[in-house]
N, C-alpha and C positions, 0 to 999 in steps of 0.2 A: 490625758491622753500628755502626757509628759515628756518633751527632749530630752537628750542628757549634751554632752558634750559644747561647755564654754568656752568662746573663744575670745573673751576679752577679759583684761585683769579685774577682779574687783569685782567679777561677775557670781551672784551669791546661788545659782543653783540651777537646772534644768528649766527650760517655759513650761509654765503649767496653765493646762488646758483655760483650765472656770476660774483659777484664781485668778492671769495679767488677767481674762477679759475682763471681770471684774474691777482692775484695777484702771484697763481701759476706755468702760464704764458699756460693750457691749452685751447685750440683750443673747444669753449663746443658747440658740435653735437646735444647733447640732453641731458639730467640730472641726467640720469644713467650712461653716462659714465662720465660728470662733478664730479658726487657726488666717484663714484669708482673710479676714475683716484687720485679726489683730494684723495681723502684716499688713494691710493699708494705713491702718491706722498709724504703723512705725513708719513707714515710711513717713506720711506729710508733717507725724510729728520732728523726722530729723529735717526737717525741713522750716517748720517752724518755728524751729532755735535757735536753728542757726543761719536763717536767713533774713532781712539784709544785716550785713557786716556791720554791728552797733562795738566799736571797741571803745567807749562812754561806757556804752551797762555789764555793770558787776552783772546780770544776771545773768547774758544772754555772751559773758565770757566763760560763762562755768556754762552752761548750756554746751556749748562751742566741742569743752572740752568732756562732758558728759558723753555725747552724741561724737566725738572725734573716731571713724573710721567705719561710721553703724553704714551709712548710706552704700558703700560699696558693697558690706555683705548681702544686705537689703536686694538691692536691683539685682545682685548673681540667679537670687531663690524670686526675685518677681513674678516676673511671665507660670511660674508653678506654683506659688498663690494666687495668683489674680486664677485660676484655672479652676483651683482651688475653691474660691469660694463661689466664682458662678454655678460650676459644682453643687455645691451645698446648698444656696438660693435655690438653684431649679429642683434640689428634690425639695425645699422648705416650704411650695405651689409655686416658687415665681416663675414662672417657665419662659418668659423672653428677656430672662438675665444673660446679658451676654459685657462685653466689653466697654461696650458704652452706659454703662449701669455703674461695671467699676467705678469707672470716671466720672460717674457724675454725681458718686458716693464721695470718691476722691477730691473733689472738686468741696460739698461740705463740711469733709471733715477739712480740711486746712483753712476754709475760710470761720470752725469755730473754734481749730486749734488758736490762731492766728490771734483771733481777740479776744483769748479767754486765758487759758492755760498759763504758758507762754508770757503773759502780761502780768499776770497776775499771782501768780504762786509757783517760782520757780525749781518748790520741793514737792511736788505735783512731775513738773518735768524731768525732776532726776528720778523719781522713780518708775517712771514711765521710760528714760534712758535704762534703766534695768532691766523691764525686764522685755528692753526690745534687742536687749542685749542676747538676752538668750532664747528669743524667738531667729533672731539670726544666726544664733551657730543652729539652727534648726537644720536637716537634710531631708528638704521639700519632697526630692525623686523616694525618697525613701518613706512615707504617706502611703498606707492605701488605699487604694480611690474607692474605697469601702466600708471607710470610716460611718460607725453607725450613729443615727439620729440618734437623739437624748429622747 
């Protein structure tokens, strides 16, 4: 599944579920999980890349430019993306998946990103920013609720 209509300058193309999920380190079990988890990863990456403000850090300055405006676009579709993730997790066998499941996932993702990706490898943060910009351009209301499992 791919989504068109990039909304950010410099974006190289639409969000590609398989390709971008691999970049984000996601094991794709079905499209709902992939898209929902990618959205969650991008929301947390935006926070990890830009907070706290560190004006003395060149990599943090670069990340702030790369992720500029992304948080607002992702917040606008967060509820639909989380619902899609929960639906996908339930279809994959996690019958009790809920908003609390997503919140727990977010905490784990944020801790991992804060401690590794943005501290050690700013290039990876830049690649993730491009993938996240493609995802942010997605119209989540247009995603059918019957995306087939792989």
